[in-house]
MDTraj code that builds the backbone (N, CA, C; nanometers):
import mdtraj as md
import numpy as np

residues = "MET SER ASP ILE GLU GLU GLN PHE PHE PHE GLN CYS ARG ALA LEU GLY LEU PRO GLN PRO GLU ARG GLU TYR PRO PHE ALA LYS GLN LYS MET LYS ARG ASN TRP ARG ALA ASP PHE CYS TRP PRO ASP ARG ARG LEU LEU VAL GLU ILE GLU GLY GLY VAL TRP ALA HIS GLY ARG HIS VAL ARG GLY ALA GLY PHE GLU LYS ASP ILE GLU LYS TYR ASN ALA ALA VAL MET LEU GLY TYR LYS LEU LEU ARG PHE SER SER ALA MET VAL LYS SER GLY GLU ALA ILE THR THR VAL GLU GLU ALA LEU ARG THR PRO".split()
xyz = np.array([
    [13.9894, 2.7936, 7.5567],
    [14.0897, 2.7692, 7.5530],
    [14.2204, 2.8999, 7.6192],
    [14.2648, 2.8566, 7.6921],
    [14.3319, 2.9743, 7.7433],
    [14.5105, 2.9778, 7.6943],
    [14.5647, 3.0453, 7.7010],
    [14.6850, 3.0767, 7.6383],
    [14.8256, 3.0144, 7.6587],
    [14.8146, 2.9719, 7.7742],
    [14.8580, 2.8532, 7.8247],
    [14.8603, 2.7156, 7.7675],
    [14.7353, 2.6637, 7.7799],
    [14.6633, 2.5477, 7.7106],
    [14.7133, 2.5926, 7.5403],
    [14.7233, 2.6604, 7.4901],
    [14.7238, 2.6966, 7.3427],
    [14.8806, 2.6837, 7.3284],
    [14.9603, 2.7167, 7.3911],
    [15.0832, 2.7353, 7.4075],
    [15.1847, 2.5725, 7.4600],
    [15.1082, 2.4919, 7.5486],
    [15.1252, 2.3575, 7.5260],
    [15.0672, 2.2850, 7.4235],
    [14.9566, 2.2742, 7.3552],
    [14.9359, 2.2640, 7.2584],
    [15.0085, 2.2622, 7.1105],
    [15.0475, 2.3503, 7.1167],
    [15.1855, 2.4135, 7.0259],
    [15.2951, 2.3332, 7.0149],
    [15.3293, 2.3077, 7.1208],
    [15.4784, 2.2621, 7.2282],
    [15.4406, 2.0493, 7.1626],
    [15.3279, 2.0300, 7.1719],
    [15.2751, 1.9080, 7.1316],
    [15.2966, 1.9223, 6.9538],
    [15.2836, 1.9760, 6.8734],
    [15.2591, 1.9843, 6.7504],
    [15.4104, 1.9909, 6.7094],
    [15.5036, 2.0773, 6.7944],
    [15.5989, 2.1212, 6.7785],
    [15.7256, 1.9889, 6.7917],
    [15.6541, 1.9217, 6.8699],
    [15.7727, 1.7696, 6.8935],
    [15.7437, 1.6579, 6.8186],
    [15.6258, 1.6613, 6.7498],
    [15.5834, 1.5625, 6.6675],
    [15.4896, 1.4961, 6.7254],
    [15.4497, 1.4795, 6.8754],
    [15.3704, 1.3893, 6.9363],
    [15.2524, 1.3725, 6.9365],
    [15.2030, 1.2733, 6.9025],
    [15.0455, 1.2853, 6.8929],
    [14.9790, 1.3660, 6.9519],
    [14.8853, 1.4128, 6.8434],
    [14.7938, 1.5171, 6.8685],
    [14.6723, 1.4347, 7.0071],
    [14.6729, 1.5487, 7.1268],
    [14.5748, 1.5087, 7.2605],
    [14.4130, 1.5961, 7.1536],
    [14.3180, 1.4875, 7.2501],
    [14.2124, 1.5725, 7.2461],
    [14.2363, 1.6806, 7.3578],
    [14.1373, 1.7666, 7.2912],
    [14.1266, 1.8853, 7.3867],
    [13.9472, 1.8687, 7.4457],
    [13.9826, 1.9217, 7.5803],
    [13.8452, 1.9229, 7.6403],
    [13.7906, 1.8075, 7.6316],
    [13.8562, 1.6854, 7.6963],
    [13.7771, 1.5657, 7.6905],
    [13.7289, 1.4859, 7.7944],
    [13.5959, 1.5194, 7.7170],
    [13.4594, 1.4264, 7.8410],
    [13.5274, 1.2603, 7.9162],
    [13.6431, 1.2640, 8.0095],
    [13.6345, 1.1284, 8.0019],
    [13.5307, 1.0335, 8.1386],
    [13.4643, 1.1174, 8.2206],
    [13.3494, 1.0503, 8.3097],
    [13.2349, 1.0547, 8.2360],
    [13.2016, 1.1228, 8.1102],
    [13.0739, 1.1348, 8.1069],
    [12.9801, 0.9964, 8.0546],
    [13.0365, 0.8750, 8.0116],
    [13.0004, 0.7614, 7.9752],
    [12.9513, 0.6605, 8.1408],
    [13.0570, 0.6546, 8.1800],
    [13.0877, 0.5715, 8.3180],
    [13.0468, 0.6382, 8.4628],
    [13.0433, 0.7754, 8.4408],
    [12.9416, 0.8433, 8.5715],
    [12.9009, 0.9307, 8.5503],
    [12.8235, 0.9918, 8.4035],
    [12.7645, 1.0620, 8.3871],
    [12.7812, 1.1675, 8.4676],
    [12.9388, 1.2260, 8.4586],
    [12.9425, 1.3798, 8.4934],
    [13.0362, 1.4573, 8.3832],
    [12.9709, 1.5538, 8.3785],
    [13.0333, 1.6374, 8.2514],
    [13.1928, 1.6566, 8.2756],
    [13.2928, 1.6477, 8.3234],
    [13.4336, 1.6705, 8.3318],
    [13.4794, 1.6775, 8.2538],
    [13.5372, 1.7493, 8.1881],
    [13.6671, 1.7285, 8.0857],
    [13.7851, 1.7915, 8.1575],
    [13.8954, 1.6828, 8.0957],
    [14.0487, 1.7255, 8.0792],
    [14.0557, 1.8104, 7.9678],
    [14.2022, 1.9140, 8.0527],
    [14.2399, 1.9994, 7.9342],
    [14.2733, 1.9459, 7.7775],
    [14.3519, 1.8055, 7.8591],
    [14.4267, 1.7609, 7.7303],
    [14.3735, 1.5695, 7.7345],
    [14.4065, 1.5007, 7.6352],
    [14.3575, 1.3440, 7.6850],
    [14.3946, 1.2765, 7.5830],
    [14.5143, 1.1666, 7.5833],
    [14.5148, 1.0578, 7.5107],
    [14.4295, 0.9541, 7.5069],
    [14.3554, 0.9614, 7.4647],
    [14.2703, 0.8252, 7.5259],
    [14.3035, 0.7036, 7.4833],
    [14.3825, 0.6596, 7.3922],
    [14.4576, 0.5740, 7.3617],
    [14.5221, 0.5151, 7.5024],
    [14.5663, 0.6134, 7.5127],
    [14.7306, 0.5772, 7.6018],
    [14.6108, 0.6144, 7.7469],
    [14.5346, 0.6457, 7.7976],
    [14.4381, 0.6894, 7.9161],
    [14.5641, 0.7458, 7.9937],
    [14.5406, 0.8872, 7.9179],
    [14.6256, 0.9725, 7.9493],
    [14.5838, 1.1108, 7.9645],
    [14.5599, 1.1776, 8.1077],
    [14.5068, 1.3159, 8.0759],
    [14.6069, 1.4048, 8.1370],
    [14.6031, 1.5396, 8.1018],
    [14.6677, 1.6815, 8.1043],
    [14.5791, 1.7958, 8.2009],
    [14.6122, 1.8329, 8.2764],
    [14.5169, 1.9312, 8.3315],
    [14.6011, 2.0387, 8.3394],
    [14.5943, 2.1682, 8.3135],
    [14.6714, 2.3086, 8.3315],
    [14.6450, 2.3380, 8.4110],
    [14.6762, 2.3804, 8.5319],
    [14.6516, 2.4593, 8.6465],
    [14.6615, 2.6278, 8.6417],
    [14.5935, 2.6478, 8.6081],
    [14.5802, 2.8464, 8.5873],
    [14.6078, 2.9148, 8.7507],
    [14.6222, 3.0285, 8.7488],
    [14.5790, 3.0835, 8.8412],
    [14.6209, 3.0526, 9.0131],
    [14.7315, 2.9935, 8.9723],
    [14.7835, 2.9535, 9.1213],
    [14.8416, 3.0159, 9.2037],
    [14.9642, 3.1460, 9.1500],
    [14.9732, 3.2285, 9.1800],
    [14.8943, 3.3751, 9.2340],
    [14.8230, 3.3390, 9.1781],
    [14.6796, 3.4708, 9.1712],
    [14.5725, 3.4314, 9.2172],
    [14.5265, 3.3417, 9.2976],
    [14.4728, 3.3009, 9.3987],
    [14.3174, 3.2539, 9.3406],
    [14.3454, 3.1771, 9.1987],
    [14.2527, 3.1567, 9.0996],
    [14.1592, 3.0342, 9.1743],
    [14.0500, 2.9741, 9.1099],
    [13.9871, 2.8775, 9.1374],
    [14.0372, 2.7302, 9.1992],
    [14.1940, 2.6983, 9.1044],
    [14.1853, 2.6213, 9.1587],
    [14.3020, 2.5824, 9.2971],
    [14.3271, 2.6587, 9.3794],
    [14.3433, 2.6809, 9.4789],
    [14.2803, 2.8206, 9.5843],
    [14.1577, 2.7909, 9.5829],
    [14.0869, 2.8149, 9.6726],
    [13.9788, 2.7088, 9.7156],
    [13.9225, 2.7342, 9.8289],
    [13.8617, 2.6063, 9.9003],
    [13.7813, 2.5002, 9.8054],
    [13.6648, 2.6008, 9.8175],
    [13.5683, 2.5139, 9.7265],
    [13.6333, 2.4223, 9.5611],
    [13.6820, 2.5378, 9.5090],
    [13.7263, 2.4732, 9.3712],
    [13.8511, 2.3792, 9.3750],
    [13.9368, 2.4079, 9.4611],
    [14.0573, 2.2876, 9.5154],
    [13.9883, 2.1434, 9.5635],
    [13.8678, 2.1432, 9.6240],
    [13.7540, 2.0468, 9.6552],
    [13.7159, 1.9630, 9.5657],
    [13.6802, 2.0763, 9.4714],
    [13.5880, 2.0098, 9.3398],
    [13.7236, 1.8983, 9.2346],
    [13.8052, 2.0009, 9.2138],
    [13.9421, 1.9571, 9.1312],
    [13.9862, 1.8534, 9.2194],
    [13.9734, 1.7904, 9.3326],
    [14.0037, 1.6968, 9.3969],
    [13.9161, 1.5625, 9.3370],
    [13.7870, 1.6192, 9.3640],
    [13.6996, 1.5189, 9.3191],
    [13.6999, 1.4294, 9.1900],
    [13.7197, 1.5122, 9.1080],
    [13.7366, 1.5028, 8.9546],
    [13.8901, 1.4468, 8.9240],
    [13.9592, 1.4717, 8.9846],
    [14.1321, 1.4159, 8.9579],
    [14.0791, 1.2457, 9.0308],
    [14.0253, 1.2349, 9.1160],
    [13.9995, 1.0888, 9.2088],
    [13.9244, 1.0033, 9.0856],
    [13.8148, 1.0696, 9.0522],
    [13.7264, 0.9746, 8.9683],
    [13.8120, 0.9681, 8.8510],
    [13.8691, 1.0414, 8.7671],
    [13.9952, 0.9863, 8.6604],
    [14.0718, 0.8467, 8.7108],
    [14.1325, 0.9022, 8.8070],
    [14.2403, 0.7725, 8.8340],
    [14.1311, 0.6427, 8.8418],
    [14.0726, 0.6680, 8.9357],
    [13.9398, 0.5795, 8.9508],
    [13.8830, 0.5122, 8.8077],
    [13.8802, 0.5789, 8.7373],
    [13.8397, 0.5117, 8.5750],
    [13.9120, 0.4968, 8.4977],
    [14.0648, 0.4840, 8.5407],
    [14.1945, 0.4111, 8.5049],
    [14.2499, 0.4850, 8.4226],
    [14.2340, 0.6663, 8.4257],
    [14.3061, 0.7109, 8.3649],
    [14.4595, 0.8031, 8.4542],
    [14.6067, 0.8196, 8.3630],
    [14.6805, 0.8529, 8.4461],
    [14.6657, 0.9924, 8.3847],
    [14.7031, 1.0972, 8.5159],
    [14.6601, 1.2209, 8.5399],
    [14.8203, 1.3198, 8.5688],
    [14.7884, 1.4019, 8.4784],
    [14.9709, 1.4725, 8.4724],
    [14.8772, 1.6305, 8.4788],
    [14.9675, 1.7005, 8.5671],
    [14.9124, 1.8056, 8.6202],
    [15.0183, 1.9000, 8.6206],
    [14.9646, 2.0205, 8.5687],
    [15.0980, 2.1228, 8.5589],
    [15.0516, 2.2687, 8.5579],
    [15.1306, 2.3419, 8.6221],
    [15.1110, 2.5239, 8.6152],
    [15.1444, 2.5484, 8.4875],
    [15.1407, 2.7317, 8.4825],
    [15.1477, 2.7754, 8.3681],
    [15.2973, 2.7717, 8.3424],
    [15.3822, 2.8057, 8.4593],
    [15.5464, 2.7789, 8.4897],
    [15.5764, 2.7022, 8.3752],
    [15.5418, 2.5905, 8.4559],
    [15.5593, 2.4351, 8.3855],
    [15.5662, 2.4048, 8.2721],
    [15.4542, 2.4930, 8.2012],
    [15.4534, 2.5050, 8.0804],
    [15.5691, 2.5849, 7.9984],
    [15.5489, 2.6798, 8.0456],
    [15.6568, 2.8060, 7.9878],
    [15.8042, 2.7232, 7.9812],
    [15.8290, 2.6539, 8.0874],
    [15.9497, 2.5883, 8.1246],
    [16.0007, 2.4973, 8.0027],
    [15.9258, 2.4463, 7.9852],
    [15.9548, 2.2769, 7.8964],
    [15.9108, 2.1760, 8.0021],
    [15.9282, 2.2175, 8.1047],
    [15.9035, 2.0826, 8.1827],
    [15.7942, 1.9852, 8.1639],
    [15.6400, 2.0675, 8.1255],
    [15.5645, 1.9950, 8.1063],
    [15.5401, 1.8913, 7.9722],
    [15.5946, 1.9840, 7.8729],
    [15.6288, 1.9087, 7.7832],
    [15.6944, 1.7548, 7.7712],
    [15.7853, 1.8174, 7.8726],
    [15.9091, 1.6707, 7.8511],
    [15.8384, 1.5754, 7.9015],
    [15.7868, 1.6046, 8.0257],
    [15.7449, 1.5262, 8.0999],
    [15.6189, 1.4204, 8.0345],
    [15.5533, 1.4986, 7.9235],
    [15.4128, 1.4263, 7.8695],
    [15.5050, 1.3266, 7.7654],
    [15.6083, 1.4002, 7.7292],
    [15.6632, 1.3181, 7.6105],
    [15.7156, 1.1682, 7.6842],
    [15.7675, 1.1950, 7.8083],
    [15.8688, 1.0804, 7.8630],
    [15.7303, 1.0013, 7.9183],
    [15.5982, 1.0454, 7.9388],
    [15.4920, 0.9829, 7.9394],
    [15.4253, 0.8749, 7.8266],
    [15.3973, 0.9349, 7.7237],
    [15.3936, 0.9126, 7.6054],
    [15.4789, 0.7464, 7.5553],
    [15.6219, 0.7594, 7.5973],
    [15.6946, 0.6619, 7.5813],
    [15.6975, 0.5371, 7.6505],
    [15.6146, 0.5431, 7.7703],
    [15.6486, 0.4462, 7.8514],
    [15.4792, 0.3797, 7.8386],
    [15.5614, 0.2634, 7.8453],
    [15.3935, 0.1780, 7.8338],
    [15.3233, 0.1604, 7.9054],
])
top = md.Topology()
chain = top.add_chain()
for i, resn in enumerate(residues, 1):
    res = top.add_residue(resn, chain, resSeq=i)
    for name in ("N", "CA", "C"):
        top.add_atom(name, md.element.get_by_symbol(name[0]), res)
traj = md.Trajectory(xyz[None], top)
């Protein structure tokens, strides 16, 4: 887990939110893929991805990595998951946890 993922997990605990599963293998059974989501609330079918390296030209913003992420995210939606994506800055500012808190309140 990256430091920013640890920070997000801590925010979940601090707000008393239901604890997410980490590195959740959302496509293993139905699609036979080993894709994992950073965080998942399986009972709510909610996935969260924390995108690192956005400003440092990391994997998520370079061509091949970006296309693989699109494939993964589209598969998650096709399997019936809601997908929320956040940058490190969004976690640090509290925007990510506020959005997740709202998503968990929404049926």
